[in-house]
N, C-alpha and C positions, 0 to 999 in steps of 0.2 A: 133153454136153461140159462139162467143168469149166474148161477153159482158153480158153473162148470170149471174144473181145474184146467181144462184144455180148451183154448180159444177155438171158436167155431171156424174162424178163418184157416187155422192150421188143419182142422179136420177136412175142410173143403179142398185145401191144397193137396193134402195126402190123397184124397179120393181122385182128384184130377190127375195127379202124377201116376196113380195106380192105373187109370184108364189110358194115359198117354204112352207109358213105357211098354205096355203089352205084356204078354204072358211070361216072357223071360225074366222080368224084374218084379212081377206082382208079389211074389213071396217076400222079396227083400223089402219092398215098400210096406207091406202089411206088418212084417216083423219089426221094422223101424218104428212104425206108429204104435204098435202094442208095447214096445220097449219104452217109448217116451211116456205113454200113458201110465205104465207100471211105475216108472220113476216118480211121477207126480203123485200117484197113490201112496207109494212108500213114504214120500216126504210128508204127506198129510198124516199118515198113521204115526210116523215117528214124532211129529209135533204134538199130536194128541197124547201119545204115551208119555212124552216128556212132561206134559202138564199133570198127568195122573201120578207119575213117579215123584214129581216135585212136591206134591201134597198141597194143602191149603196154604195161602200166603201167611207170612209171619204177621203177628199183630203189630200195629204201629207203636213205635217207641213212646214211652211216656213215663210218668213217675211210677216207681215201684209200688205195688199194693202192699199195705201194711197188714200184719196179722190182726185178726179181730181182738179187741180188748174186752176184758170181762167188765160187765157193768157193776157199778157200786151198789151195795145193798140198799134197798129203800125201806122206809119205815122208821119208827122211833128207835133210838139206841137203848138197848137194855144194859143196865149196869150189872156187874157181877156181884155187887155188894147187897143185893136185896135179900 
């Protein structure tokens, strides 16, 4: 896995420590590993939630848009004296 939040070397080290310390410390080693993985997962979830809560990015600043103007009437002018 290349996208793993937990380095493979750390997993191997935890597994070796688990084997070397024997039964008296196995639970502590396992709990420590699960705790570290849990913190990494929590950090990733928090980062994704922050993106969702922040919403879409603000538009780039630029000149304000003007309101549409009404087009001038087309065609011949009719006089009211007819």
